C-alpha positions, 0 to 999 in steps of 0.5 A: 838665770836668763840670757839677754842680747842687748843692742845699745843704747838700752832703755830704762825698762830693759835695764831694770829687767836684768837680775843678778846671775843673768847673762848679758851679751852686748851689741853695737856701741861700747865706751871705754874709760878709766881713772884719768878719764873720770878725774878729768870729767868730774874733778877738772870739769871737762865735758865729752862730745859723746852722748852716753845716755843709755850706754855701757862703759867698760873700765879699760885703758886699751893697748892700741896702735896708731894707724892711718885713718881707714874704713876699718880704723876710722879713729886712726887706731887699731886695737891690739889688746883691750882688757878690763881693769879693777873697778873699785878705784872708780867707785866715786864716779858711778853716781855722777856718770849715771846722773850727769851722763845717763850711763846705765851699764858699767863693766869691770873686774872685782865689783863696786861698793855700796855707793854704786849699788845705791846709784844703780837702784836710784837711776836704774843700772847694772854692773856686768862682771868680767873675770881677770885674764880674759883680755885676749878674748875681749879683744875679739869681741871688739870690731873696731875703734870708732872714735876717741875723745880726750886723746891727750890722756891716751891710753886713758882716753874716752874710747868709742868701740864697735862691738859684736857679741860682747859677752856673755857677761855676768850681772853681778849688781842690779837695779834692785840692790842685789850684789853677787859680791855681798852674797859671796862675802856673806857665805865666806864669813859664814864658812869662816865662822863654821871652820873656826867653831870646829877648831874651837876658836872664837871668831 
């Protein structure tokens, strides 16, 4: 296991060094999006004005408060609670996010599937895992909301966050095709088979 402190955006060489089991802490810019954001971007043809090349996105629909624009709240939003949602629903958007927008890091809960694993190999990307129930902690890692696009979809807008010491997060899928979820699933199946065998039950 290796620990990495990454200032975004990330280079291709840097992201390809990351391995399953490594810990990653992110600095500076992070983008937040969710189901509706992605549906509008890829099913309805909307384009964002943000440059996502080499950047990280987190699956989130944050709880925010509308406030006057200020140095602390340049987008006119104050973060209340910014947690992470389950990624599986957004599996089909991993490849277009990477191919069309250059995203290289995806953060979420619960992992992604084989199509995403292949996209990480093809383009050079990783999935960073967050466990459930940590929204309050995650919110402390976000300094401010810098900007927002597609805000008619609020809270599933496309958010630009300023982050400091966001993590450590666990590399759960890497650019070599390794997946923590595959490994855990295989161990679980092996243990199930062993337990059934001890009971004299055919699996």
